[in-house]
TORPA-4810 file (N, C-alpha, C, O; in nm, 3 decimals):
<nodes>
NODE_1_-1.606_0.771_1.445_-1.614_0.681_1.286_-1.459_0.625_1.311_-1.363_0.686_1.356_X
NODE_2_-1.469_0.486_1.265_-1.334_0.423_1.232_-1.253_0.498_1.160_-1.303_0.588_1.093_X
NODE_3_-1.102_0.477_1.157_-1.023_0.527_1.079_-1.039_0.450_0.934_-1.066_0.330_0.923_X
NODE_4_-1.015_0.545_0.820_-0.960_0.508_0.702_-0.853_0.446_0.686_-0.745_0.496_0.718_X
NODE_5_-0.867_0.297_0.619_-0.736_0.239_0.601_-0.719_0.188_0.477_-0.806_0.194_0.390_X
NODE_6_-0.586_0.126_0.460_-0.526_0.062_0.325_-0.483_-0.041_0.380_-0.401_-0.028_0.470_X
NODE_7_-0.524_-0.162_0.342_-0.452_-0.309_0.376_-0.403_-0.346_0.250_-0.468_-0.360_0.146_X
NODE_8_-0.259_-0.364_0.273_-0.176_-0.408_0.152_-0.145_-0.543_0.166_-0.099_-0.590_0.270_X
NODE_9_-0.171_-0.618_0.050_-0.143_-0.775_0.070_-0.031_-0.801_-0.059_-0.021_-0.737_-0.164_X
NODE_10_0.033_-0.894_-0.021_0.123_-0.962_-0.113_0.259_-0.860_-0.152_0.319_-0.874_-0.259_X
NODE_11_0.295_-0.770_-0.062_0.428_-0.689_-0.091_0.546_-0.788_-0.060_0.535_-0.872_0.029_X
NODE_12_0.658_-0.776_-0.135_0.774_-0.868_-0.102_0.816_-0.836_0.026_0.797_-0.724_0.072_X
NODE_13_0.881_-0.938_0.098_0.959_-0.899_0.212_1.079_-0.808_0.191_1.151_-0.815_0.092_X
NODE_14_1.097_-0.713_0.300_1.195_-0.585_0.253_1.156_-0.492_0.161_1.235_-0.402_0.135_X
NODE_15_1.046_-0.496_0.105_1.005_-0.349_0.026_0.991_-0.279_0.115_1.024_-0.305_0.230_X
NODE_16_0.925_-0.148_0.066_0.906_-0.027_0.112_0.787_0.010_0.083_0.750_-0.021_-0.030_X
NODE_17_0.713_0.066_0.149_0.543_0.120_0.121_0.553_0.250_0.134_0.603_0.298_0.235_X
NODE_18_0.496_0.341_0.011_0.509_0.472_0.018_0.334_0.501_-0.003_0.260_0.436_-0.076_X
NODE_19_0.303_0.595_0.066_0.150_0.647_0.014_0.176_0.811_-0.020_0.210_0.898_0.060_X
NODE_20_0.155_0.823_-0.128_0.146_0.964_-0.186_0.266_1.036_-0.179_0.277_1.156_-0.154_X
NODE_21_0.393_0.920_-0.211_0.559_0.961_-0.205_0.586_0.964_-0.063_0.688_1.027_-0.034_X
NODE_22_0.527_0.917_0.027_0.584_0.956_0.170_0.589_0.795_0.224_0.490_0.722_0.226_X
NODE_23_0.708_0.760_0.262_0.739_0.649_0.319_0.638_0.599_0.460_0.636_0.664_0.564_X
NODE_24_0.570_0.490_0.439_0.503_0.479_0.501_0.492_0.357_0.605_0.412_0.337_0.697_X
NODE_25_0.608_0.278_0.555_0.647_0.133_0.648_0.759_0.055_0.525_0.794_0.091_0.412_X
NODE_26_0.788_-0.049_0.597_0.897_-0.151_0.542_0.809_-0.274_0.560_0.738_-0.279_0.660_X
NODE_27_0.807_-0.369_0.477_0.751_-0.523_0.481_0.856_-0.609_0.537_0.955_-0.642_0.472_X
NODE_28_0.831_-0.653_0.683_0.930_-0.724_0.748_0.897_-0.872_0.761_0.972_-0.966_0.788_X
NODE_29_0.754_-0.870_0.734_0.690_-1.001_0.757_0.677_-1.093_0.620_0.727_-1.060_0.513_X
NODE_30_0.609_-1.201_0.639_0.582_-1.274_0.502_0.507_-1.197_0.428_0.452_-1.096_0.473_X
NODE_31_0.497_-1.240_0.294_0.427_-1.144_0.192_0.299_-1.155_0.214_0.221_-1.067_0.178_X
NODE_32_0.247_-1.302_0.295_0.107_-1.296_0.297_0.035_-1.228_0.422_-0.082_-1.247_0.455_X
NODE_33_0.125_-1.147_0.484_0.058_-1.086_0.601_0.036_-0.925_0.541_0.118_-0.858_0.480_X
NODE_34_-0.099_-0.890_0.580_-0.147_-0.749_0.535_-0.063_-0.661_0.626_-0.021_-0.691_0.738_X
NODE_35_-0.039_-0.519_0.543_0.046_-0.423_0.611_-0.088_-0.320_0.611_-0.154_-0.300_0.509_X
NODE_36_-0.117_-0.262_0.731_-0.241_-0.195_0.768_-0.202_-0.032_0.750_-0.102_-0.009_0.819_X
NODE_37_-0.234_0.051_0.701_-0.189_0.175_0.677_-0.294_0.252_0.695_-0.386_0.238_0.614_X
NODE_38_-0.308_0.356_0.810_-0.404_0.447_0.822_-0.387_0.577_0.734_-0.286_0.647_0.747_X
NODE_39_-0.472_0.603_0.657_-0.483_0.723_0.554_-0.602_0.810_0.596_-0.690_0.768_0.672_X
NODE_40_-0.601_0.934_0.543_-0.708_1.019_0.537_-0.818_1.011_0.430_-0.773_1.037_0.318_X
NODE_41_-0.941_0.985_0.432_-1.021_0.975_0.316_-0.981_1.040_0.190_-0.926_1.150_0.187_X
NODE_42_-1.010_0.975_0.092_-0.979_1.045_-0.061_-0.878_0.946_-0.142_-0.835_0.834_-0.113_X
NODE_43_-0.862_1.017_-0.237_-0.736_0.963_-0.337_-0.610_0.963_-0.272_-0.566_1.049_-0.196_X
NODE_44_-0.545_0.832_-0.316_-0.411_0.823_-0.282_-0.323_0.737_-0.384_-0.388_0.678_-0.471_X
NODE_45_-0.214_0.724_-0.386_-0.125_0.659_-0.462_-0.026_0.591_-0.389_0.067_0.641_-0.326_X
NODE_46_-0.060_0.449_-0.405_0.041_0.356_-0.327_0.142_0.302_-0.418_0.107_0.263_-0.529_X
NODE_47_0.269_0.296_-0.380_0.397_0.265_-0.420_0.461_0.133_-0.331_0.482_0.141_-0.210_X
NODE_48_0.481_0.044_-0.390_0.595_-0.045_-0.320_0.718_-0.066_-0.378_0.721_-0.119_-0.490_X
NODE_49_0.840_-0.028_-0.312_0.948_0.010_-0.384_1.062_-0.133_-0.295_1.063_-0.169_-0.177_X
NODE_50_1.132_-0.175_-0.398_1.258_-0.264_-0.394_1.354_-0.198_-0.416_1.387_-0.185_-0.534_X
NODE_51_1.432_-0.132_-0.312_1.558_-0.076_-0.346_1.493_0.067_-0.421_1.390_0.119_-0.377_X
NODE_52_1.553_0.114_-0.520_1.529_0.223_-0.603_1.421_0.186_-0.708_1.389_0.277_-0.784_X
NODE_53_1.367_0.081_-0.720_1.273_0.027_-0.819_1.139_0.045_-0.729_1.114_0.029_-0.610_X
NODE_54_1.065_0.085_-0.840_0.919_0.093_-0.803_0.858_-0.048_-0.850_0.875_-0.070_-0.970_X
NODE_55_0.791_-0.146_-0.778_0.773_-0.306_-0.794_0.626_-0.296_-0.845_0.574_-0.371_-0.929_X
NODE_56_0.559_-0.174_-0.771_0.415_-0.199_-0.779_0.367_-0.018_-0.739_0.407_0.060_-0.653_X
NODE_57_0.258_-0.003_-0.854_0.195_0.113_-0.808_0.052_0.129_-0.846_0.012_0.105_-0.960_X
NODE_58_-0.029_0.174_-0.743_-0.183_0.166_-0.757_-0.239_0.301_-0.709_-0.204_0.349_-0.601_X
NODE_59_-0.334_0.365_-0.798_-0.412_0.490_-0.743_-0.530_0.419_-0.678_-0.580_0.321_-0.733_X
NODE_60_-0.568_0.460_-0.582_-0.700_0.403_-0.532_-0.769_0.526_-0.457_-0.703_0.630_-0.454_X
NODE_61_-0.902_0.524_-0.393_-0.979_0.589_-0.324_-1.035_0.506_-0.224_-1.084_0.395_-0.243_X
NODE_62_-1.023_0.592_-0.072_-1.068_0.544_0.026_-1.157_0.628_0.081_-1.139_0.750_0.078_X
NODE_63_-1.274_0.567_0.142_-1.395_0.633_0.168_-1.369_0.660_0.339_-1.295_0.588_0.405_X
NODE_64_-1.431_0.757_0.387_-1.414_0.781_0.521_-1.475_0.677_0.618_-1.594_0.645_0.613_X
NODE_65_-1.394_0.633_0.697_-1.408_0.516_0.782_-1.416_0.364_0.736_-1.451_0.267_0.802_X
NODE_66_-1.376_0.371_0.615_-1.370_0.236_0.527_-1.226_0.190_0.503_-1.126_0.262_0.505_X
NODE_67_-1.231_0.074_0.483_-1.081_-0.020_0.440_-1.092_-0.040_0.299_-1.198_-0.056_0.238_X
NODE_68_-0.985_-0.038_0.253_-0.968_-0.043_0.108_-0.843_-0.141_0.097_-0.736_-0.109_0.148_X
NODE_69_-0.862_-0.293_0.011_-0.754_-0.364_0.028_-0.677_-0.372_-0.126_-0.728_-0.388_-0.237_X
NODE_70_-0.578_-0.358_-0.099_-0.471_-0.345_-0.225_-0.405_-0.496_-0.231_-0.353_-0.548_-0.132_X
NODE_71_-0.411_-0.545_-0.328_-0.314_-0.680_-0.331_-0.225_-0.642_-0.460_-0.257_-0.595_-0.569_X
NODE_72_-0.089_-0.685_-0.399_0.026_-0.636_-0.498_0.043_-0.715_-0.595_0.072_-0.829_-0.558_X
NODE_73_0.037_-0.698_-0.731_0.064_-0.779_-0.836_0.211_-0.774_-0.868_0.279_-0.674_-0.847_X
NODE_74_0.264_-0.894_-0.926_0.408_-0.898_-0.904_0.430_-0.806_-1.045_0.364_-0.822_-1.148_X
NODE_75_0.534_-0.708_-1.026_0.589_-0.632_-1.161_0.504_-0.559_-1.220_0.510_-0.553_-1.343_X
NODE_76_0.402_-0.482_-1.147_0.285_-0.431_-1.218_0.255_-0.305_-1.172_0.308_-0.257_-1.072_X
NODE_77_0.143_-0.231_-1.261_0.118_-0.110_-1.228_-0.057_-0.119_-1.257_-0.110_-0.170_-1.356_X
NODE_78_-0.123_-0.058_-1.149_-0.257_-0.075_-1.176_-0.330_0.067_-1.124_-0.321_0.112_-1.010_X
NODE_79_-0.401_0.124_-1.231_-0.472_0.240_-1.190_-0.629_0.235_-1.207_-0.698_0.332_-1.174_X
</nodes>
């Protein structure tokens, strides 16, 4: 079975992506490039932080073997 993944689009360059409070990567390329993060199936909270500020937060559910696309909205929270 393929891995469960979150595809994060639109995170600002230099921001840091956290999954469930754990640092999962830093956005180094253009915001148009997707960040692909392997996750376990189930509920997760994605945060995009710029410095000490949470620029975006979203709770989501990823099914086993599926991909879930998250589009980061500027300055927002989505539940």
